[in-house]
A tleap script that builds the chain and sets N, CA, C and O, in Angstrom:
source leaprc.protein.ff14SB
mol = sequence {
  NMET THR SER PHE GLU ARG VAL CYS ALA GLY
  ALA ARG ASP VAL ARG VAL SER ARG LEU GLY
  LYS VAL PHE HIE ILE GLU GLY SER SER ARG
  ALA GLU THR PRO ALA PHE HIE TYR VAL VAL
  GLU MET ASP PRO ASP ALA GLY TRP MET PRO
  GLU ILE ALA ARG TRP TYR ASP ALA GLU HIE
  MET PRO GLY LEU ALA ALA VAL ARG GLY CYS
  VAL ASN ALA MET ARG LEU LEU ASN HIE ASP
  HIE GLY PRO LEU SER LEU ALA CYS TYR ASP
  LEU VAL THR ALA GLN THR LEU ASN SER PRO
  PRO TRP LEU ALA VAL ARG GLY THR ALA TRP
  SER ASP ILE THR ARG PRO HIE PHE THR ASN
  THR LYS ARG THR MET PHE GLU ASP TRP HIE
  CLYS
}
set mol.1.N position { 0.779 -0.927 0.000 }
set mol.1.CA position { -0.254 0.027 -0.277 }
set mol.1.C position { 0.522 1.361 0.066 }
set mol.1.O position { 1.303 1.528 1.003 }
set mol.2.N position { 0.216 2.087 -0.699 }
set mol.2.CA position { 1.606 3.505 -0.936 }
set mol.2.C position { 0.705 4.211 0.233 }
set mol.2.O position { -0.353 3.912 0.788 }
set mol.3.N position { 1.764 5.442 0.354 }
set mol.3.CA position { 1.517 6.199 1.075 }
set mol.3.C position { -0.062 7.406 0.643 }
set mol.3.O position { -0.533 8.163 1.491 }
set mol.4.N position { -0.506 7.320 -0.530 }
set mol.4.CA position { -0.852 8.138 -0.818 }
set mol.4.C position { -2.602 6.798 -0.540 }
set mol.4.O position { -3.756 7.196 -0.382 }
set mol.5.N position { -2.322 5.894 -0.562 }
set mol.5.CA position { -2.935 5.161 -0.327 }
set mol.5.C position { -4.133 4.716 1.240 }
set mol.5.O position { -5.289 4.406 1.524 }
set mol.6.N position { -3.034 4.938 1.719 }
set mol.6.CA position { -3.824 4.937 2.874 }
set mol.6.C position { -3.559 6.073 3.494 }
set mol.6.O position { -3.123 6.014 4.643 }
set mol.7.N position { -3.728 7.106 2.977 }
set mol.7.CA position { -4.971 8.702 3.467 }
set mol.7.C position { -5.902 8.862 2.104 }
set mol.7.O position { -6.187 9.900 1.506 }
set mol.8.N position { -6.197 7.802 1.876 }
set mol.8.CA position { -6.864 8.536 0.359 }
set mol.8.C position { -8.079 6.885 0.036 }
set mol.8.O position { -7.960 6.123 -0.924 }
set mol.9.N position { -9.038 6.776 1.065 }
set mol.9.CA position { -10.018 5.850 0.374 }
set mol.9.C position { -10.106 5.673 -0.781 }
set mol.9.O position { -10.536 6.624 -1.434 }
set mol.10.N position { -9.906 4.973 -1.184 }
set mol.10.CA position { -9.890 4.182 -3.450 }
set mol.10.C position { -9.149 4.890 -3.951 }
set mol.10.O position { -9.315 5.035 -5.163 }
set mol.11.N position { -8.298 5.461 -3.466 }
set mol.11.CA position { -6.914 6.130 -4.443 }
set mol.11.C position { -6.352 4.805 -5.424 }
set mol.11.O position { -5.611 5.140 -6.349 }
set mol.12.N position { -6.666 3.281 -5.277 }
set mol.12.CA position { -5.912 2.654 -6.015 }
set mol.12.C position { -7.013 2.231 -7.186 }
set mol.12.O position { -7.089 1.133 -7.738 }
set mol.13.N position { -7.793 3.323 -7.402 }
set mol.13.CA position { -9.154 4.250 -8.416 }
set mol.13.C position { -8.379 5.130 -8.995 }
set mol.13.O position { -8.353 5.387 -10.198 }
set mol.14.N position { -7.827 5.539 -8.270 }
set mol.14.CA position { -7.574 6.814 -9.621 }
set mol.14.C position { -5.802 6.417 -10.260 }
set mol.14.O position { -4.743 5.884 -9.930 }
set mol.15.N position { -6.644 7.301 -11.628 }
set mol.15.CA position { -6.245 7.138 -12.615 }
set mol.15.C position { -5.372 8.354 -12.846 }
set mol.15.O position { -6.017 9.402 -12.843 }
set mol.16.N position { -3.993 8.488 -13.057 }
set mol.16.CA position { -3.005 10.162 -13.541 }
set mol.16.C position { -3.060 9.993 -15.229 }
set mol.16.O position { -3.008 9.017 -15.977 }
set mol.17.N position { -3.173 11.249 -15.406 }
set mol.17.CA position { -3.191 11.574 -16.569 }
set mol.17.C position { -1.961 12.839 -17.157 }
set mol.17.O position { -1.826 13.938 -16.621 }
set mol.18.N position { -1.285 12.422 -18.176 }
set mol.18.CA position { -0.349 13.796 -18.288 }
set mol.18.C position { -1.364 14.140 -19.743 }
set mol.18.O position { -1.887 13.394 -20.572 }
set mol.19.N position { -1.333 15.856 -19.550 }
set mol.19.CA position { -2.549 16.453 -20.432 }
set mol.19.C position { -1.653 17.762 -20.889 }
set mol.19.O position { -1.165 18.407 -19.961 }
set mol.20.N position { -1.415 18.176 -22.122 }
set mol.20.CA position { -1.089 18.596 -22.804 }
set mol.20.C position { -2.149 19.771 -23.297 }
set mol.20.O position { -3.136 19.394 -23.928 }
set mol.21.N position { -1.955 21.335 -22.999 }
set mol.21.CA position { -2.598 22.195 -23.500 }
set mol.21.C position { -2.418 22.812 -24.570 }
set mol.21.O position { -1.623 23.748 -24.484 }
set mol.22.N position { -3.021 22.567 -25.878 }
set mol.22.CA position { -2.825 22.969 -26.663 }
set mol.22.C position { -4.287 23.664 -27.647 }
set mol.22.O position { -4.935 23.188 -28.579 }
set mol.23.N position { -4.383 25.091 -26.838 }
set mol.23.CA position { -5.235 25.897 -27.406 }
set mol.23.C position { -5.340 26.815 -26.145 }
set mol.23.O position { -5.625 26.269 -25.079 }
set mol.24.N position { -5.153 28.036 -26.177 }
set mol.24.CA position { -5.948 29.245 -25.233 }
set mol.24.C position { -6.253 30.372 -25.443 }
set mol.24.O position { -5.593 30.988 -26.280 }
set mol.25.N position { -7.495 31.115 -24.672 }
set mol.25.CA position { -7.456 32.375 -25.302 }
set mol.25.C position { -8.250 32.992 -23.595 }
set mol.25.O position { -8.665 32.415 -22.590 }
set mol.26.N position { -8.160 34.113 -23.937 }
set mol.26.CA position { -8.421 35.101 -22.838 }
set mol.26.C position { -9.770 35.075 -23.025 }
set mol.26.O position { -9.887 34.795 -24.218 }
set mol.27.N position { -11.117 35.228 -22.449 }
set mol.27.CA position { -12.268 35.403 -22.432 }
set mol.27.C position { -12.391 37.158 -22.304 }
set mol.27.O position { -11.363 37.831 -22.239 }
set mol.28.N position { -13.799 37.810 -22.277 }
set mol.28.CA position { -14.338 38.878 -22.354 }
set mol.28.C position { -14.520 39.115 -20.772 }
set mol.28.O position { -14.997 40.229 -20.557 }
set mol.29.N position { -14.306 38.478 -19.778 }
set mol.29.CA position { -14.819 38.575 -18.545 }
set mol.29.C position { -13.310 38.058 -17.725 }
set mol.29.O position { -13.472 37.439 -16.673 }
set mol.30.N position { -11.755 38.329 -18.236 }
set mol.30.CA position { -10.433 38.046 -18.035 }
set mol.30.C position { -10.285 38.829 -16.897 }
set mol.30.O position { -9.874 38.214 -15.913 }
set mol.31.N position { -10.568 40.354 -16.717 }
set mol.31.CA position { -10.643 41.115 -15.369 }
set mol.31.C position { -11.191 40.815 -14.258 }
set mol.31.O position { -11.089 41.436 -13.200 }
set mol.32.N position { -12.127 39.304 -14.585 }
set mol.32.CA position { -13.293 38.994 -13.091 }
set mol.32.C position { -13.215 37.971 -12.870 }
set mol.32.O position { -12.888 37.372 -13.894 }
set mol.33.N position { -13.370 37.124 -11.788 }
set mol.33.CA position { -12.283 36.370 -10.569 }
set mol.33.C position { -13.891 35.275 -11.362 }
set mol.33.O position { -15.049 35.672 -11.488 }
set mol.34.N position { -13.177 33.579 -11.828 }
set mol.34.CA position { -14.299 32.988 -11.702 }
set mol.34.C position { -14.507 32.496 -10.556 }
set mol.34.O position { -13.774 32.715 -9.591 }
set mol.35.N position { -15.802 31.583 -10.528 }
set mol.35.CA position { -16.391 31.388 -9.543 }
set mol.35.C position { -16.352 29.583 -10.182 }
set mol.35.O position { -16.140 28.577 -9.505 }
set mol.36.N position { -16.556 29.645 -11.258 }
set mol.36.CA position { -16.903 27.839 -12.107 }
set mol.36.C position { -16.125 27.154 -13.044 }
set mol.36.O position { -15.704 27.730 -14.046 }
set mol.37.N position { -15.959 26.303 -12.875 }
set mol.37.CA position { -15.010 25.723 -14.016 }
set mol.37.C position { -15.655 24.788 -14.840 }
set mol.37.O position { -15.844 23.729 -14.242 }
set mol.38.N position { -16.082 24.797 -16.058 }
set mol.38.CA position { -16.571 23.969 -17.144 }
set mol.38.C position { -15.828 23.110 -17.926 }
set mol.38.O position { -15.026 23.508 -18.771 }
set mol.39.N position { -16.067 21.898 -17.676 }
set mol.39.CA position { -15.047 21.270 -18.414 }
set mol.39.C position { -15.773 20.100 -19.243 }
set mol.39.O position { -16.036 19.126 -18.538 }
set mol.40.N position { -16.186 19.980 -20.716 }
set mol.40.CA position { -16.111 19.290 -21.759 }
set mol.40.C position { -15.932 17.732 -21.980 }
set mol.40.O position { -16.971 17.625 -22.632 }
set mol.41.N position { -15.657 17.013 -21.966 }
set mol.41.CA position { -14.766 15.588 -22.767 }
set mol.41.C position { -14.996 14.744 -23.606 }
set mol.41.O position { -16.162 14.354 -23.543 }
set mol.42.N position { -14.329 14.219 -24.473 }
set mol.42.CA position { -14.958 13.090 -24.947 }
set mol.42.C position { -13.655 13.114 -25.846 }
set mol.42.O position { -12.744 13.942 -25.882 }
set mol.43.N position { -13.943 11.427 -26.877 }
set mol.43.CA position { -13.598 11.160 -27.615 }
set mol.43.C position { -13.613 11.284 -29.490 }
set mol.43.O position { -14.002 10.230 -29.993 }
set mol.44.N position { -13.370 12.031 -30.189 }
set mol.44.CA position { -13.704 12.074 -31.278 }
set mol.44.C position { -13.815 10.624 -31.872 }
set mol.44.O position { -13.103 9.685 -31.516 }
set mol.45.N position { -14.841 10.564 -32.864 }
set mol.45.CA position { -15.093 9.581 -33.894 }
set mol.45.C position { -13.789 9.322 -34.502 }
set mol.45.O position { -13.065 10.305 -34.340 }
set mol.46.N position { -12.932 7.920 -35.448 }
set mol.46.CA position { -12.384 7.380 -35.924 }
set mol.46.C position { -12.287 8.922 -37.000 }
set mol.46.O position { -13.314 9.503 -37.350 }
set mol.47.N position { -10.883 9.400 -37.406 }
set mol.47.CA position { -10.259 10.663 -38.361 }
set mol.47.C position { -11.052 11.817 -38.211 }
set mol.47.O position { -11.094 12.682 -39.086 }
set mol.48.N position { -11.705 11.887 -37.121 }
set mol.48.CA position { -12.522 13.398 -36.897 }
set mol.48.C position { -11.657 14.461 -35.965 }
set mol.48.O position { -12.158 15.586 -35.968 }
set mol.49.N position { -10.282 14.304 -35.053 }
set mol.49.CA position { -10.140 14.630 -34.840 }
set mol.49.C position { -9.810 15.917 -35.082 }
set mol.49.O position { -10.185 16.909 -34.457 }
set mol.50.N position { -8.831 15.834 -36.359 }
set mol.50.CA position { -8.084 17.308 -37.093 }
set mol.50.C position { -9.207 18.281 -37.073 }
set mol.50.O position { -9.079 19.268 -36.349 }
set mol.51.N position { -10.748 18.069 -38.068 }
set mol.51.CA position { -11.385 18.597 -38.058 }
set mol.51.C position { -12.302 19.638 -36.856 }
set mol.51.O position { -12.543 20.845 -36.843 }
set mol.52.N position { -12.646 18.506 -35.910 }
set mol.52.CA position { -13.056 18.889 -34.725 }
set mol.52.C position { -11.819 19.801 -34.002 }
set mol.52.O position { -12.242 20.884 -33.596 }
set mol.53.N position { -10.978 19.669 -33.864 }
set mol.53.CA position { -9.811 20.673 -33.810 }
set mol.53.C position { -9.222 22.331 -34.595 }
set mol.53.O position { -8.426 23.176 -34.186 }
set mol.54.N position { -9.894 22.257 -35.613 }
set mol.54.CA position { -9.870 23.458 -36.316 }
set mol.54.C position { -11.309 23.955 -35.574 }
set mol.54.O position { -11.491 24.935 -34.852 }
set mol.55.N position { -12.455 22.709 -36.106 }
set mol.55.CA position { -13.659 23.032 -35.078 }
set mol.55.C position { -13.338 24.573 -33.690 }
set mol.55.O position { -13.677 25.715 -33.382 }
set mol.56.N position { -12.467 23.433 -33.329 }
set mol.56.CA position { -12.428 24.029 -31.826 }
set mol.56.C position { -11.673 25.476 -31.884 }
set mol.56.O position { -12.287 26.148 -31.056 }
set mol.57.N position { -11.000 26.009 -32.256 }
set mol.57.CA position { -10.056 26.598 -32.725 }
set mol.57.C position { -9.942 27.563 -32.832 }
set mol.57.O position { -9.631 28.529 -32.135 }
set mol.58.N position { -10.385 27.221 -34.453 }
set mol.58.CA position { -10.931 29.089 -34.988 }
set mol.58.C position { -12.508 30.067 -34.504 }
set mol.58.O position { -12.677 31.279 -34.373 }
set mol.59.N position { -13.712 28.578 -34.293 }
set mol.59.CA position { -14.783 29.120 -34.453 }
set mol.59.C position { -14.999 29.229 -32.831 }
set mol.59.O position { -14.951 30.207 -32.085 }
set mol.60.N position { -15.302 27.590 -32.534 }
set mol.60.CA position { -15.894 27.958 -30.722 }
set mol.60.C position { -15.305 28.210 -29.797 }
set mol.60.O position { -15.818 28.829 -28.865 }
set mol.61.N position { -14.169 27.839 -29.795 }
set mol.61.CA position { -13.583 28.367 -28.212 }
set mol.61.C position { -13.365 29.931 -28.363 }
set mol.61.O position { -13.717 30.688 -27.458 }
set mol.62.N position { -12.892 30.306 -29.301 }
set mol.62.CA position { -13.019 31.724 -29.662 }
set mol.62.C position { -14.711 32.409 -29.442 }
set mol.62.O position { -14.990 33.490 -28.924 }
set mol.63.N position { -15.175 31.909 -29.723 }
set mol.63.CA position { -16.086 32.549 -30.123 }
set mol.63.C position { -16.845 31.928 -28.512 }
set mol.63.O position { -17.920 31.745 -29.085 }
set mol.64.N position { -17.011 31.684 -27.716 }
set mol.64.CA position { -17.636 31.238 -25.961 }
set mol.64.C position { -16.363 31.924 -25.366 }
set mol.64.O position { -16.594 32.275 -24.209 }
set mol.65.N position { -15.336 32.174 -25.696 }
set mol.65.CA position { -14.939 33.080 -24.539 }
set mol.65.C position { -14.930 34.851 -25.081 }
set mol.65.O position { -14.327 35.518 -24.240 }
set mol.66.N position { -15.284 35.434 -25.881 }
set mol.66.CA position { -16.342 36.172 -26.472 }
set mol.66.C position { -17.506 36.506 -25.452 }
set mol.66.O position { -18.051 37.582 -25.208 }
set mol.67.N position { -17.692 35.365 -24.984 }
set mol.67.CA position { -19.333 36.104 -23.954 }
set mol.67.C position { -18.763 36.593 -22.821 }
set mol.67.O position { -17.643 36.446 -22.333 }
set mol.68.N position { -19.786 37.238 -22.465 }
set mol.68.CA position { -19.635 38.212 -20.847 }
set mol.68.C position { -19.617 37.052 -19.779 }
set mol.68.O position { -20.613 36.350 -19.953 }
set mol.69.N position { -19.048 36.724 -19.017 }
set mol.69.CA position { -18.723 35.937 -17.890 }
set mol.69.C position { -17.703 34.589 -18.106 }
set mol.69.O position { -17.418 33.682 -17.324 }
set mol.70.N position { -17.268 34.862 -19.551 }
set mol.70.CA position { -16.158 34.038 -19.690 }
set mol.70.C position { -14.663 34.350 -19.488 }
set mol.70.O position { -14.067 35.080 -20.280 }
set mol.71.N position { -13.852 33.594 -18.047 }
set mol.71.CA position { -12.939 34.601 -17.867 }
set mol.71.C position { -11.491 33.898 -19.043 }
set mol.71.O position { -10.691 34.691 -19.538 }
set mol.72.N position { -11.389 32.322 -19.326 }
set mol.72.CA position { -10.809 31.979 -20.324 }
set mol.72.C position { -11.201 30.253 -20.804 }
set mol.72.O position { -11.956 29.403 -20.333 }
set mol.73.N position { -10.438 30.284 -21.749 }
set mol.73.CA position { -11.067 28.800 -22.509 }
set mol.73.C position { -9.780 28.129 -22.911 }
set mol.73.O position { -8.945 28.860 -23.445 }
set mol.74.N position { -9.570 27.234 -22.794 }
set mol.74.CA position { -8.790 26.294 -23.596 }
set mol.74.C position { -8.851 24.858 -23.105 }
set mol.74.O position { -9.305 24.465 -22.031 }
set mol.75.N position { -8.132 23.909 -24.418 }
set mol.75.CA position { -8.322 22.362 -24.715 }
set mol.75.C position { -7.120 22.073 -24.753 }
set mol.75.O position { -6.182 22.636 -25.319 }
set mol.76.N position { -7.193 20.653 -23.771 }
set mol.76.CA position { -6.071 19.687 -23.877 }
set mol.76.C position { -6.651 19.116 -23.857 }
set mol.76.O position { -7.813 19.129 -23.451 }
set mol.77.N position { -5.305 17.494 -24.840 }
set mol.77.CA position { -5.394 16.550 -24.879 }
set mol.77.C position { -4.445 15.653 -24.008 }
set mol.77.O position { -3.217 15.714 -23.951 }
set mol.78.N position { -5.410 14.695 -23.256 }
set mol.78.CA position { -4.858 13.284 -22.575 }
set mol.78.C position { -3.653 12.615 -23.162 }
set mol.78.O position { -3.841 11.845 -24.104 }
set mol.79.N position { -2.661 12.780 -22.798 }
set mol.79.CA position { -1.873 11.529 -23.497 }
set mol.79.C position { -1.759 10.230 -22.670 }
set mol.79.O position { -0.915 9.346 -22.818 }
set mol.80.N position { -2.767 10.276 -21.769 }
set mol.80.CA position { -2.213 8.745 -21.128 }
set mol.80.C position { -3.397 7.460 -21.746 }
set mol.80.O position { -3.161 6.423 -22.366 }
set mol.81.N position { -5.205 8.274 -21.091 }
set mol.81.CA position { -6.160 8.191 -21.411 }
set mol.81.C position { -7.503 8.320 -21.661 }
set mol.81.O position { -7.336 9.507 -21.938 }
set mol.82.N position { -9.119 8.119 -21.872 }
set mol.82.CA position { -10.022 8.952 -22.100 }
set mol.82.C position { -10.207 8.935 -21.937 }
set mol.82.O position { -10.560 7.870 -21.431 }
set mol.83.N position { -10.770 10.159 -21.679 }
set mol.83.CA position { -11.003 11.045 -22.841 }
set mol.83.C position { -9.989 11.897 -23.351 }
set mol.83.O position { -9.214 12.486 -22.598 }
set mol.84.N position { -9.942 12.018 -24.870 }
set mol.84.CA position { -9.124 12.034 -25.246 }
set mol.84.C position { -8.681 13.857 -25.142 }
set mol.84.O position { -7.599 14.443 -25.102 }
set mol.85.N position { -10.047 14.293 -25.128 }
set mol.85.CA position { -10.047 16.220 -25.520 }
set mol.85.C position { -10.529 16.781 -25.002 }
set mol.85.O position { -11.690 17.006 -25.345 }
set mol.86.N position { -9.889 17.536 -23.571 }
set mol.86.CA position { -11.077 18.690 -22.748 }
set mol.86.C position { -10.859 19.743 -22.798 }
set mol.86.O position { -9.767 20.256 -22.556 }
set mol.87.N position { -12.100 20.430 -23.206 }
set mol.87.CA position { -12.717 21.548 -23.232 }
set mol.87.C position { -12.964 22.245 -21.905 }
set mol.87.O position { -13.945 22.051 -21.188 }
set mol.88.N position { -11.832 23.185 -21.630 }
set mol.88.CA position { -12.259 23.880 -20.392 }
set mol.88.C position { -12.481 25.163 -20.171 }
set mol.88.O position { -11.545 25.962 -20.186 }
set mol.89.N position { -13.829 25.564 -19.921 }
set mol.89.CA position { -13.935 27.370 -19.838 }
set mol.89.C position { -13.864 27.566 -17.934 }
set mol.89.O position { -14.096 26.860 -16.953 }
set mol.90.N position { -13.495 28.675 -18.157 }
set mol.90.CA position { -13.138 28.879 -16.382 }
set mol.90.C position { -14.790 30.145 -16.271 }
set mol.90.O position { -14.212 31.200 -16.528 }
set mol.91.N position { -15.851 30.427 -16.122 }
set mol.91.CA position { -16.456 31.218 -15.605 }
set mol.91.C position { -16.917 32.011 -14.067 }
set mol.91.O position { -16.765 31.493 -12.961 }
set mol.92.N position { -17.533 33.440 -14.341 }
set mol.92.CA position { -17.488 33.949 -13.859 }
set mol.92.C position { -19.225 34.007 -13.129 }
set mol.92.O position { -19.434 34.688 -12.126 }
set mol.93.N position { -20.261 33.258 -13.757 }
set mol.93.CA position { -21.392 32.946 -12.958 }
set mol.93.C position { -21.996 31.366 -14.440 }
set mol.93.O position { -21.842 31.266 -15.657 }
set mol.94.N position { -22.661 30.480 -13.367 }
set mol.94.CA position { -23.083 29.015 -13.932 }
set mol.94.C position { -23.784 29.716 -15.045 }
set mol.94.O position { -23.417 29.504 -16.201 }
set mol.95.N position { -24.676 30.461 -14.811 }
set mol.95.CA position { -25.264 30.951 -16.203 }
set mol.95.C position { -25.137 31.566 -17.038 }
set mol.95.O position { -26.043 32.126 -17.657 }
set mol.96.N position { -23.623 31.629 -17.332 }
set mol.96.CA position { -23.282 31.801 -18.187 }
set mol.96.C position { -23.745 30.642 -19.813 }
set mol.96.O position { -24.075 30.690 -20.998 }
set mol.97.N position { -23.515 29.968 -18.973 }
set mol.97.CA position { -23.777 28.293 -19.349 }
set mol.97.C position { -25.008 28.538 -20.616 }
set mol.97.O position { -24.742 28.307 -21.796 }
set mol.98.N position { -25.966 28.890 -20.299 }
set mol.98.CA position { -27.386 29.073 -20.432 }
set mol.98.C position { -27.967 30.218 -21.129 }
set mol.98.O position { -29.158 30.358 -21.405 }
set mol.99.N position { -26.598 31.370 -21.498 }
set mol.99.CA position { -27.374 32.696 -21.695 }
set mol.99.C position { -27.251 32.788 -23.238 }
set mol.99.O position { -26.315 32.218 -23.798 }
set mol.100.N position { -27.941 33.315 -23.761 }
set mol.100.CA position { -28.345 33.764 -24.957 }
set mol.100.C position { -26.604 33.440 -26.283 }
set mol.100.O position { -26.570 32.367 -26.886 }
set mol.101.N position { -25.649 34.284 -26.457 }
set mol.101.CA position { -24.680 34.577 -26.726 }
set mol.101.C position { -24.217 33.307 -26.600 }
set mol.101.O position { -24.085 32.747 -27.688 }
set mol.102.N position { -23.903 32.608 -25.575 }
set mol.102.CA position { -23.652 31.070 -25.270 }
set mol.102.C position { -24.273 29.635 -25.728 }
set mol.102.O position { -23.820 28.508 -25.531 }
set mol.103.N position { -25.227 29.963 -26.270 }
set mol.103.CA position { -26.327 29.127 -26.975 }
set mol.103.C position { -26.612 29.119 -28.058 }
set mol.103.O position { -27.293 28.284 -28.653 }
set mol.104.N position { -25.799 30.673 -28.702 }
set mol.104.CA position { -25.722 30.845 -29.997 }
set mol.104.C position { -24.572 30.649 -30.809 }
set mol.104.O position { -24.553 30.555 -32.036 }
set mol.105.N position { -23.553 30.591 -29.970 }
set mol.105.CA position { -21.940 29.608 -30.588 }
set mol.105.C position { -22.066 28.628 -30.528 }
set mol.105.O position { -21.497 28.016 -31.431 }
set mol.106.N position { -22.903 27.699 -29.429 }
set mol.106.CA position { -23.075 26.244 -29.604 }
set mol.106.C position { -23.960 25.909 -30.972 }
set mol.106.O position { -23.791 25.024 -31.810 }
set mol.107.N position { -24.673 26.649 -30.907 }
set mol.107.CA position { -25.871 25.995 -32.665 }
set mol.107.C position { -24.953 26.695 -33.342 }
set mol.107.O position { -24.279 26.846 -32.324 }
set mol.108.N position { -24.250 27.326 -34.256 }
set mol.108.CA position { -23.753 27.063 -35.496 }
set mol.108.C position { -23.863 26.143 -36.241 }
set mol.108.O position { -24.147 25.034 -35.788 }
set mol.109.N position { -23.655 26.363 -37.700 }
set mol.109.CA position { -23.931 25.201 -38.806 }
set mol.109.C position { -22.506 24.056 -38.613 }
set mol.109.O position { -22.702 22.864 -38.855 }
set mol.110.N position { -21.068 24.545 -38.157 }
set mol.110.CA position { -20.298 24.319 -37.956 }
set mol.110.C position { -19.959 23.314 -36.666 }
set mol.110.O position { -18.898 22.750 -36.398 }
set mol.111.N position { -21.049 23.294 -36.068 }
set mol.111.CA position { -21.147 22.388 -34.133 }
set mol.111.C position { -21.605 21.434 -34.477 }
set mol.111.O position { -21.392 20.329 -33.978 }
set mol.112.N position { -22.598 21.773 -35.751 }
set mol.112.CA position { -24.259 20.669 -35.896 }
set mol.112.C position { -23.288 19.173 -36.903 }
set mol.112.O position { -23.778 18.052 -37.036 }
set mol.113.N position { -21.551 19.698 -37.609 }
set mol.113.CA position { -21.215 18.858 -37.833 }
set mol.113.C position { -20.524 18.184 -37.433 }
set mol.113.O position { -20.420 17.079 -37.964 }
set mol.114.N position { -19.495 18.622 -35.989 }
set mol.114.CA position { -19.055 18.187 -35.638 }
set mol.114.C position { -19.005 17.460 -34.573 }
set mol.114.O position { -18.093 16.648 -34.413 }
set mol.115.N position { -20.252 17.687 -33.428 }
set mol.115.CA position { -20.676 17.520 -32.440 }
set mol.115.C position { -20.980 16.336 -32.131 }
set mol.115.O position { -20.757 15.883 -31.009 }
set mol.116.N position { -21.949 15.158 -33.795 }
set mol.116.CA position { -22.446 14.054 -33.646 }
set mol.116.C position { -21.436 13.301 -33.437 }
set mol.116.O position { -21.469 12.207 -32.873 }
set mol.117.N position { -19.894 14.193 -34.161 }
set mol.117.CA position { -18.802 13.249 -33.888 }
set mol.117.C position { -18.150 12.716 -32.308 }
set mol.117.O position { -17.499 11.756 -31.896 }
set mol.118.N position { -18.632 13.701 -31.861 }
set mol.118.CA position { -18.049 13.547 -30.099 }
set mol.118.C position { -18.844 12.078 -29.696 }
set mol.118.O position { -20.012 11.850 -30.011 }
set mol.119.N position { -17.844 10.999 -28.831 }
set mol.119.CA position { -18.121 9.835 -28.467 }
set mol.119.C position { -17.300 9.953 -26.827 }
set mol.119.O position { -16.285 10.628 -26.662 }
set mol.120.N position { -17.746 9.428 -26.099 }
set mol.120.CA position { -17.844 9.423 -24.169 }
set mol.120.C position { -17.842 11.049 -24.147 }
set mol.120.O position { -17.069 11.839 -23.604 }
set mol.121.N position { -18.463 11.154 -24.575 }
set mol.121.CA position { -18.830 12.832 -24.081 }
set mol.121.C position { -19.563 13.103 -22.373 }
set mol.121.O position { -20.687 12.749 -22.019 }
set mol.122.N position { -18.612 13.765 -21.610 }
set mol.122.CA position { -18.937 13.925 -20.035 }
set mol.122.C position { -18.489 15.724 -19.751 }
set mol.122.O position { -17.405 16.292 -19.881 }
set mol.123.N position { -20.110 16.345 -19.240 }
set mol.123.CA position { -20.062 17.537 -18.631 }
set mol.123.C position { -19.581 17.446 -17.467 }
set mol.123.O position { -19.468 16.350 -16.919 }
set mol.124.N position { -19.213 18.590 -16.886 }
set mol.124.CA position { -18.363 18.956 -15.762 }
set mol.124.C position { -18.715 20.239 -15.190 }
set mol.124.O position { -17.999 21.094 -15.712 }
set mol.125.N position { -19.292 20.606 -14.575 }
set mol.125.CA position { -19.376 21.821 -13.823 }
set mol.125.C position { -18.827 21.973 -12.299 }
set mol.125.O position { -19.077 21.164 -11.406 }
set mol.126.N position { -18.065 23.101 -12.159 }
set mol.126.CA position { -17.201 23.044 -10.846 }
set mol.126.C position { -17.185 23.884 -10.354 }
set mol.126.O position { -16.511 24.786 -10.851 }
set mol.127.N position { -18.065 24.205 -8.787 }
set mol.127.CA position { -17.636 25.414 -8.649 }
set mol.127.C position { -16.741 25.586 -7.206 }
set mol.127.O position { -16.599 24.808 -6.263 }
set mol.128.N position { -16.180 27.011 -7.468 }
set mol.128.CA position { -15.045 27.234 -6.056 }
set mol.128.C position { -15.663 27.473 -4.763 }
set mol.128.O position { -15.848 28.585 -4.270 }
set mol.129.N position { -15.910 26.569 -4.348 }
set mol.129.CA position { -16.402 26.478 -2.696 }
set mol.129.C position { -15.222 27.618 -1.985 }
set mol.129.O position { -15.414 28.384 -1.040 }
set mol.130.N position { -14.421 27.493 -2.505 }
set mol.130.CA position { -13.931 28.889 -1.202 }
set mol.130.C position { -14.324 30.488 -0.987 }
set mol.130.O position { -13.918 31.457 -0.345 }
set mol.131.N position { -15.513 30.105 -2.059 }
set mol.131.CA position { -15.891 31.763 -2.363 }
set mol.131.C position { -16.892 31.935 -1.450 }
set mol.131.O position { -17.452 33.026 -1.346 }
savepdb mol mol.pdb
quit
């Protein structure tokens, strides 16, 4: 038993991954302090990662970063296990996620082409409970 397993129940189930940052953009609310961290994890269908990466970097992440309430947007690749792609957004409020400008960026024609090729998708909202 490792030291970590002695102090953390369930430690044997923990998987550690090396993540590599492939995209980062400051948001329109970059001067504000984020209270929420929203993550979309996914694996692309075979052969779709180049197109999804272009969509994320050229349209989706810059568009979401421009929405009021987004502090920054970042995309990471998981080098060890799935899901492969993690899109991360630091937000001032949880309501940013359902605001009309955010939903408009999610509803583009290019989004409609790429999103069906996401598999193993997991969306998680984390709240900074220290606030």
